[in-house]
C-alpha positions in Angstrom: 52.8 96.2 112.8 55.9 98.3 112.0 58.1 95.8 113.8 56.7 92.9 111.7 57.2 94.9 108.5 60.8 95.8 109.5 61.6 92.1 110.2 60.0 91.1 106.9 62.0 93.8 105.0 65.3 92.8 106.7 64.7 89.1 105.9 63.8 89.9 102.3 66.9 92.0 101.9 69.1 89.3 103.2 67.4 86.7 101.0 67.8 89.0 97.9 71.5 89.5 98.6 72.1 85.8 99.0 70.1 85.1 95.8 72.1 87.7 94.0 75.5 86.4 95.2 74.4 82.8 94.3 73.3 83.9 90.8 76.6 85.8 90.2 78.5 82.7 91.3 76.6 80.5 88.9 77.2 83.0 86.1 80.9 83.0 86.7 81.0 79.2 86.8 79.2 79.0 83.4 81.8 81.1 81.7 84.5 78.6 82.4 86.7 81.3 83.7 89.3 80.2 86.2 89.7 82.1 89.4 92.9 80.4 90.5 95.9 78.9 88.6 95.2 75.3 87.8 98.1 73.1 86.7 97.7 69.5 85.5 100.5 67.1 84.6 100.0 65.5 81.2 103.3 63.6 81.0 105.9 63.1 83.7 109.2 61.3 83.0 109.9 58.2 85.1 113.0 59.8 86.6 112.4 63.3 87.8 115.2 64.0 90.3 115.6 67.7 89.6 112.7 70.1 89.9 112.8 73.6 88.7 113.0 76.5 91.2 113.1 80.3 90.9 116.3 81.3 89.1 116.5 78.2 86.9 116.5 78.6 83.1 114.0 76.5 81.1 113.5 76.0 77.4 109.9 75.3 76.7 107.6 74.6 73.8 104.1 75.9 74.4 100.7 76.4 72.8 98.5 79.1 74.3 94.8 79.1 73.8 91.7 81.1 74.8 89.2 79.0 76.8 87.1 78.6 73.6 90.0 76.7 72.0 91.3 79.5 69.7 95.1 79.3 69.5 96.7 82.7 70.4 100.4 81.7 70.3 102.6 78.7 69.9 106.3 78.0 69.8 106.0 74.6 68.0 107.1 76.0 64.6 110.1 78.0 66.2 112.9 77.4 68.6 111.9 76.8 72.2 111.2 79.8 74.3 113.9 80.5 77.0 112.4 81.4 80.3 114.5 82.4 83.4 112.2 81.9 86.3 111.9 85.0 88.5 112.8 87.4 85.7 109.1 88.0 84.6 109.8 87.3 80.9 106.4 85.6 80.6 103.0 86.2 82.2 102.9 85.5 85.9 100.6 82.5 85.7 102.8 80.7 83.2 105.9 81.4 85.3 104.2 80.1 88.4 103.1 76.9 86.6 106.8 76.2 85.6 108.0 76.1 89.2 108.4 72.5 90.3 108.5 70.8 86.9 111.3 68.6 85.6 112.9 67.9 82.2 110.6 66.3 79.8 107.5 67.0 81.8 104.3 68.2 79.9 101.7 70.3 81.8 98.5 72.0 81.1 97.9 75.3 82.9 94.7 77.2 83.1 95.6 80.7 83.9 93.1 83.2 85.4 92.9 86.7 83.9 94.6 88.4 86.8 97.7 86.2 86.3 97.5 86.6 82.5 96.7 89.9 80.7 94.1 91.3 83.1 91.3 93.6 82.3 93.0 95.2 79.3 93.9 92.0 77.6 96.3 92.1 74.6 94.2 93.4 71.7 93.4 92.2 69.1 94.4 88.7 70.0 93.4 88.4 73.7 90.2 90.1 75.0 90.1 91.7 78.4 89.4 89.5 81.4 90.3 86.3 79.4 91.5 83.1 81.1 94.1 81.3 79.1 95.1 77.6 78.7 98.7 76.7 78.0 100.1 73.3 77.2 103.8 73.3 77.9 106.7 70.8 77.4 109.9 71.4 79.2 112.7 70.8 76.6 115.7 71.9 78.7 116.2 72.6 82.4 119.4 74.4 83.6 119.7 75.0 87.3 121.2 78.3 88.4 124.8 78.2 89.6 125.8 79.4 93.0 127.3 82.5 91.4 123.9 83.2 89.6 122.1 82.6 92.9 124.3 85.1 94.7 123.8 87.7 91.9 120.0 87.1 91.9 119.6 87.0 95.7 122.4 89.2 97.2 123.1 91.8 94.5 119.7 93.5 94.7 120.0 93.7 98.5 123.5 95.3 98.1 122.1 97.8 95.6 119.2 98.6 98.0 121.7 99.3 100.7 124.0 101.4 98.4 121.4 103.8 97.3 120.6 105.3 100.8 124.3 105.2 101.6 125.2 107.2 98.5 122.4 109.6 99.1 123.6 110.1 102.7 127.1 110.8 101.5 125.9 113.3 99.0 123.8 115.0 101.7 126.7 115.1 104.1 128.9 116.6 101.5 126.4 119.3 100.6 125.7 120.0 104.3 129.5 120.5 105.0 129.9 122.6 101.9 126.9 124.8 103.0 128.2 125.3 106.5 131.9 125.8 105.7 133.3 129.2 106.6 133.4 131.4 103.6 136.3 133.7 103.4 135.3 137.3 104.3 136.3 139.8 101.7 137.5 142.2 104.4 139.7 139.7 106.0 141.2 138.8 102.6 142.0 142.5 102.0 143.6 142.9 105.4 145.8 139.9 104.8 146.9 141.3 101.5 147.8 144.7 103.0 149.8 143.1 105.8 151.8 141.1 103.3 152.8 144.3 101.5 
């Protein structure tokens, strides 16, 4: 009898866990919250030979909204926003959605909370755990020059190599200074008396 009860209890626990997981999945789906970045192309120019990559500088017009349609920010009444990809000047989801676009392209990006403002949000405009929708038009696309690429790719590595080198040199200097023979006062007096 105890074995039958134990099997029944185990089966019911598994069933309840699956039911709970399924219910949570439905609840998340009903909110309309995105779990992954979704990018949809609204308008793409006929000729699109140059695609944006990390390090490129874009000028964009954008309109950002909450998922209920409330506009939180827009650049349409101002100058275009300048975004250098890889410099983290905008939220991660928007930056990721701008990689691989071309001049004149219009996109719609649905950005999940973890790629936007996260659990804290941006009070009072953006509540915590809010997914965002951005409509973006690429007004200008300037590819990085080879000099910029070198500075962006090589310079940080050189700096990373210099820091331990400089710390090692300072440590070596301090080590040598600490272990250098200090003149003994007695020897100094003896030398003075011999000179006289």
